[in-house]
C-alpha positions as CSV (number, residue, x, y, z in Angstrom):
1,V,0.0,0.0,0.0
2,I,1.4,3.4,-1.0
3,G,0.0,6.2,1.2
4,K,-0.1,10.0,0.7
5,G,-1.3,12.9,2.8
6,M,-0.7,11.7,6.4
7,T,2.0,13.5,8.3
8,S,2.3,14.2,12.0
9,P,2.0,17.8,13.1
10,Q,5.2,19.5,14.4
11,K,3.1,21.6,16.7
12,T,-0.4,21.2,18.3
13,L,-2.2,24.5,18.5
14,S,-5.2,23.3,20.5
15,P,-4.6,20.3,22.8
16,P,-7.4,17.8,22.3
17,E,-7.6,17.1,26.1
18,K,-8.9,20.6,26.6
19,I,-12.0,19.9,24.6
20,C,-15.1,19.2,26.7
21,M,-17.9,17.5,24.8
22,V,-20.6,18.0,27.5
23,W,-22.1,21.3,28.6
24,R,-20.1,22.9,31.4
25,Q,-23.2,24.9,32.5
26,K,-26.8,23.9,32.1
27,R,-29.4,26.7,31.4
28,R,-32.6,27.4,29.5
29,P,-32.3,28.1,25.8
30,G,-30.9,31.5,24.7
31,A,-32.4,34.2,22.5
32,G,-33.8,34.0,19.0
33,L,-32.3,36.0,16.2
34,Y,-33.9,38.8,14.1
35,N,-34.0,38.3,10.4
36,L,-32.3,41.5,9.1
37,G,-33.3,41.3,5.4
38,S,-32.8,37.8,4.0
39,T,-30.6,36.4,6.8
40,C,-32.4,33.2,7.9
41,Y,-29.6,31.1,6.3
42,L,-27.2,32.9,8.6
43,N,-29.4,32.7,11.7
44,V,-29.7,28.9,11.5
45,V,-26.0,28.4,11.2
46,L,-25.3,30.7,14.2
47,Q,-27.8,28.9,16.3
48,C,-26.5,25.4,15.4
49,L,-22.9,26.5,16.3
50,T,-24.1,28.2,19.5
51,Y,-25.6,24.8,20.6
52,T,-22.5,22.8,19.7
53,P,-21.3,21.9,23.2
54,P,-17.5,21.7,22.8
55,L,-17.5,24.9,20.7
56,A,-19.8,26.8,23.1
57,N,-17.7,25.7,26.1
58,Y,-14.5,27.0,24.4
59,L,-16.1,30.3,23.4
60,L,-17.7,30.9,26.8
61,S,-14.3,30.4,28.5
62,L,-12.9,33.4,26.6
63,Q,-9.7,31.5,25.9
64,H,-9.5,33.0,22.4
65,S,-10.1,36.8,23.0
66,R,-7.8,36.8,26.1
67,F,-4.8,36.2,23.9
68,C,-6.1,37.5,20.5
69,S,-3.9,40.2,18.9
70,Q,-5.8,40.3,15.6
71,E,-6.5,43.9,14.4
72,G,-9.8,44.3,12.6
73,F,-11.9,41.3,11.6
74,C,-11.6,38.2,13.8
75,M,-14.3,35.6,13.4
76,M,-13.4,33.9,16.7
77,C,-13.9,37.1,18.6
78,I,-17.2,37.8,16.8
79,M,-18.5,34.3,17.6
80,E,-17.3,34.5,21.2
81,A,-19.3,37.7,21.7
82,H,-22.3,36.4,19.8
83,V,-22.6,33.1,21.8
84,R,-22.3,35.0,25.1
85,K,-24.9,37.4,24.0
86,V,-27.4,34.7,22.8
87,L,-26.9,32.4,25.9
88,Y,-26.8,35.1,28.6
89,S,-29.3,37.7,27.1
90,S,-32.5,38.4,29.0
91,A,-34.1,39.5,25.7
92,S,-36.2,37.0,23.7
93,A,-34.4,37.9,20.5
94,I,-31.2,39.7,19.5
95,R,-29.7,41.2,16.3
96,P,-26.6,39.4,15.0
97,R,-25.2,42.8,13.8
98,A,-21.5,42.1,14.2
99,V,-21.8,39.0,11.9
100,I,-23.8,40.9,9.3
101,R,-21.4,43.9,9.4
102,H,-18.5,41.6,8.5
103,L,-20.3,39.4,6.0
104,K,-18.0,40.4,3.1
105,F,-15.0,39.0,5.1
106,I,-16.7,35.7,5.7
107,G,-17.7,35.0,2.1
108,E,-19.6,36.2,-0.8
109,F,-22.8,37.1,1.2
110,K,-25.0,40.2,1.4
111,P,-27.6,40.9,4.1
112,D,-30.4,41.6,1.6
113,T,-29.7,38.6,-0.7
114,P,-30.8,35.1,0.2
115,G,-27.9,32.7,0.9
116,D,-27.2,29.0,1.4
117,A,-26.9,27.7,4.9
118,Y,-24.4,25.0,4.0
119,E,-22.1,27.5,2.2
120,F,-22.4,29.9,5.1
121,L,-21.5,27.1,7.6
122,R,-18.4,26.2,5.6
123,C,-17.3,29.8,5.2
124,T,-17.9,30.6,8.9
125,L,-15.8,27.6,10.1
126,N,-13.1,28.5,7.6
127,A,-13.0,32.1,8.9
128,M,-12.9,30.8,12.5
129,H,-10.1,28.4,11.6
130,K,-8.1,31.2,10.0
131,A,-8.6,33.4,13.1
132,C,-7.1,30.6,15.2
133,L,-4.0,30.6,12.8
134,N,-3.3,34.3,13.3
135,G,0.5,34.6,13.5
136,S,1.0,30.9,12.7
137,S,0.9,31.0,8.9
138,D,4.4,29.6,8.7
139,L,3.4,26.3,10.3
140,D,3.4,23.0,8.3
141,V,-0.1,22.0,7.0
142,S,-0.6,19.2,9.6
143,S,0.1,21.7,12.4
144,Q,-2.4,24.2,10.9
145,E,-5.0,21.4,11.1
146,T,-4.8,21.3,14.9
147,T,-6.8,24.5,15.6
148,I,-9.8,24.2,18.0
149,I,-12.1,24.2,14.9
150,H,-10.3,21.2,13.3
151,E,-10.1,19.4,16.7
152,I,-13.9,19.7,17.0
153,F,-15.2,19.4,13.4
154,G,-12.3,17.8,11.6
155,G,-12.0,14.2,10.5
156,I,-9.9,12.3,7.9
157,L,-11.2,10.6,4.8
158,R,-9.3,7.8,3.0
159,S,-9.5,7.3,-0.7
160,R,-8.2,3.8,-1.5
161,V,-7.4,3.5,-5.2
162,T,-6.5,0.2,-6.7
163,C,-4.8,-0.1,-10.1
164,L,-6.7,-2.7,-12.1
165,N,-3.6,-3.4,-14.2
166,C,-0.9,-4.1,-11.6
167,K,-3.2,-4.4,-8.5
168,T,-1.1,-1.8,-6.5
169,V,-3.1,-0.1,-3.8
170,F,-2.8,3.7,-3.2
171,D,-4.2,5.4,-0.2
172,F,-4.8,9.2,-0.2
173,F,-5.8,11.0,3.0
174,K,-7.8,14.2,3.2
175,V,-9.0,16.3,6.1
176,F,-12.7,17.2,6.2
177,L,-14.9,19.5,8.3
178,D,-18.2,18.2,6.9
179,V,-19.6,15.5,4.6
180,L,-21.8,16.2,1.6
181,L,-24.0,13.3,0.7
182,K,-25.9,12.6,-2.5
183,I,-29.5,11.8,-1.7
184,K,-31.2,11.3,-5.2
185,R,-31.6,7.6,-4.6
186,A,-31.4,7.6,-0.8
187,S,-34.3,7.0,1.5
188,S,-32.3,7.4,4.7
189,L,-29.0,8.7,6.1
190,R,-27.9,5.1,6.3
191,T,-28.4,4.4,2.6
192,A,-26.8,7.8,1.7
193,L,-23.7,6.8,3.8
194,E,-23.6,3.3,2.2
195,D,-23.6,4.9,-1.2
196,F,-20.8,7.3,-0.1
197,V,-18.5,4.4,0.9
198,K,-19.4,2.2,-2.1
199,L,-16.6,0.7,-4.2
200,R,-16.6,2.5,-7.6
201,Q,-14.9,1.4,-10.9
202,T,-13.7,3.8,-13.6
203,D,-15.8,1.7,-16.1
204,G,-12.9,0.8,-18.2
205,K,-11.8,4.4,-18.6
206,K,-8.1,4.9,-18.1
207,I,-8.1,8.0,-15.9
208,F,-5.8,7.1,-13.0
209,K,-2.0,7.6,-13.4
210,C,-0.4,4.6,-11.8
211,S,3.1,5.4,-10.5
212,K,4.0,1.7,-10.8
213,C,2.7,1.1,-14.4
214,K,3.9,4.6,-15.4
215,K,0.8,5.2,-17.4
216,K,-2.9,6.0,-17.1
217,V,-5.0,2.9,-16.1
218,A,-8.5,1.8,-15.2
219,A,-8.9,1.7,-11.4
220,S,-11.3,1.2,-8.5
221,K,-11.9,3.7,-5.7
222,M,-13.4,3.5,-2.3
223,V,-13.8,6.4,0.1
224,T,-14.1,5.7,3.9
225,V,-13.9,7.7,7.1
226,H,-10.4,7.0,8.4
227,Q,-10.6,9.2,11.5
228,A,-14.0,10.1,13.0
229,P,-14.5,13.8,14.0
230,R,-15.8,14.8,17.4
231,V,-18.6,16.6,15.8
232,L,-20.0,15.2,12.5
233,T,-21.7,17.7,10.2
234,V,-23.6,16.2,7.3
235,C,-25.2,18.0,4.4
236,L,-28.0,16.2,2.5
237,G,-27.4,17.6,-1.0
238,R,-30.9,18.7,-2.0
239,A,-29.8,20.7,-5.0
240,D,-30.5,18.8,-8.3
241,H,-27.9,20.5,-10.5
242,R,-29.4,19.1,-13.7
243,S,-32.8,20.7,-13.2
244,S,-31.9,23.3,-10.5
245,R,-34.9,22.1,-8.6
246,K,-34.8,21.0,-5.0
247,L,-34.8,17.3,-4.1
248,S,-37.7,17.3,-1.6
249,Q,-37.9,13.6,-0.6
250,V,-37.9,12.5,3.0
251,V,-34.5,11.2,4.1
252,E,-34.8,9.4,7.4
253,Y,-32.1,10.1,10.0
254,P,-31.6,8.7,13.5
255,E,-31.2,10.3,16.9
256,C,-28.2,7.9,17.5
257,L,-25.8,7.1,14.7
258,D,-23.0,4.5,14.6
259,L,-20.3,5.7,12.1
260,R,-18.3,2.4,12.4
261,P,-19.8,0.7,9.3
262,Y,-18.5,3.6,7.1
263,M,-15.0,3.6,8.4
264,S,-11.7,2.2,7.0
265,D,-11.8,-0.4,9.8
266,P,-15.5,-1.4,9.9
267,A,-15.0,-4.2,12.4
268,G,-13.9,-2.2,15.4
269,E,-15.9,-0.8,18.4
270,P,-19.0,1.3,17.6
271,V,-18.4,5.0,17.0
272,L,-21.6,6.5,18.4
273,Y,-23.0,10.0,17.8
274,S,-26.0,11.8,19.1
275,L,-28.0,14.3,17.1
276,Y,-28.1,17.8,18.5
277,A,-29.1,20.1,15.7
278,V,-31.0,20.0,12.4
279,V,-31.3,22.7,9.7
280,V,-34.5,22.6,7.6
281,H,-35.1,24.3,4.2
282,A,-38.7,25.1,3.4
283,G,-39.5,25.9,-0.3
284,H,-39.6,24.4,-3.7
285,T,-36.3,25.7,-5.1
286,C,-32.9,26.0,-3.5
287,L,-32.5,29.6,-4.4
288,G,-35.5,30.9,-2.5
289,G,-37.5,29.6,0.5
290,H,-36.8,29.8,4.2
291,F,-34.4,28.2,6.7
292,F,-35.2,27.3,10.3
293,C,-33.6,24.8,12.7
294,Y,-34.0,22.6,15.7
295,T,-31.4,22.5,18.4
296,K,-30.9,20.7,21.7
297,A,-30.2,23.1,24.5
298,S,-27.9,22.5,27.5
299,N,-31.0,21.5,29.6
300,G,-31.5,18.5,27.3
301,Q,-34.7,19.9,25.7
302,W,-35.2,20.3,22.0
303,Y,-36.3,23.7,20.6
304,K,-37.5,24.9,17.2
305,M,-35.6,28.1,16.3
306,N,-37.3,30.1,13.6
307,D,-35.6,33.5,13.5
308,V,-37.0,35.4,16.6
309,S,-39.1,32.5,17.9
310,V,-37.8,29.8,20.2
311,D,-40.4,27.1,21.0
312,S,-39.9,23.8,22.8
313,C,-40.7,20.6,20.8
314,D,-40.2,16.8,21.1
315,I,-37.7,14.5,19.4
316,H,-40.4,13.0,17.2
317,T,-41.0,16.4,15.6
318,V,-37.2,16.9,15.1
319,L,-36.8,13.5,13.4
320,G,-39.7,14.1,11.0
321,Q,-38.2,17.0,9.1
322,Q,-37.0,17.6,5.5
323,A,-33.5,18.0,6.8
324,Y,-30.7,19.8,5.0
325,L,-27.9,19.9,7.6
326,L,-27.5,17.4,10.4
327,F,-25.2,17.9,13.4
328,Y,-24.1,14.9,15.4
329,A,-21.7,14.9,18.5
330,R,-19.7,12.0,19.9
C-alpha cells in the first residue's frame, strides 16, 4: 500500500484534552435572532454553532479573546461575543449585527440577498479556523489542522485507489470538516452513507495515473472515514444540479448514529454519535424559500428556532423534518 497525505503535526495549536464534549453549564435556551433582510440562512448556522457543546464551552471560556492580537476582523472574537450574547441575554431575540457587518470578510454574502446555509457554515468555520491561525501561517499543513475548529469538526477521509492493471493499492488521505452526501436515490441517512463508501470502478476508462505502471490505467476507488470527528456535520445535498430544482424527498435520520460501518476499519468498536441540531429548508427551489432549525439546548430539551421565535418541541418532531444539515456529536 502506497500512502499519501498523512504526516504528524510538528506543533499542536489546540490540545485535544482541553475539549469538553458535554455542557459545562446547564441553562434554559438563549435568545432568538432577528431576520435582518434575508438572513435566515445565517441565523440557523449561528444557532447550530451556539448549541455545539465543545465549541460553546470553548467560546464561553474566553480563551481566544484573552490572547487575541488580531487587528480588525476576527471571526473567533465575533463568535465569542455572539454566543455569550445569545446564551446570557434576557431579551427574547437579538440582532446578530457584528456577523452581518462583517459578511464580506466571511464569504460572498449580502444581508439583503438570500444565501445558502451550507455555504455559510463552511465559510464561517473556515473564517474561525483562519482566526485561530493568526500569526501561525508559517506552520506546516498538519500543524495548521490542529486548531480548535479542526479538533472539534475535523476528521480524515481515506480514498483507496486500486490499479486494475498491476493491483497496486494507493491510499490518499484528506481532512474534512463536513460530509456532503448525494440523496437522489437515498431514503435514509444510512443508505446515503452506504452509497458514499461504495466501491466504484472507472468503467474501463483509463483516468488514473499509476506510478508503478507509469501510465494511465483503469482503477477502482473507495472512500471511507479514516478518523472520525468529534462533531460530524452532514449536508444532505438537496440541489439537483441538472434541473436546478430541489430534491424534496424525506431522508430518514436517526437520533443515534454509529459511524463504524462507514470507516476504514468497519469491524472495530462502535463510534456513536447523538443528534443535537438540524437545519431545515422550506421551499420548492434551493435559491428561495426559508431556513429554520432545531437545536438541543444544554438543559437536554429540543427547541424549534425560527428567526426570533424559540419554541420547545419533542424529538419526534425533530426526526420528521425535511432535513438539509445534520449535526451529530460523539
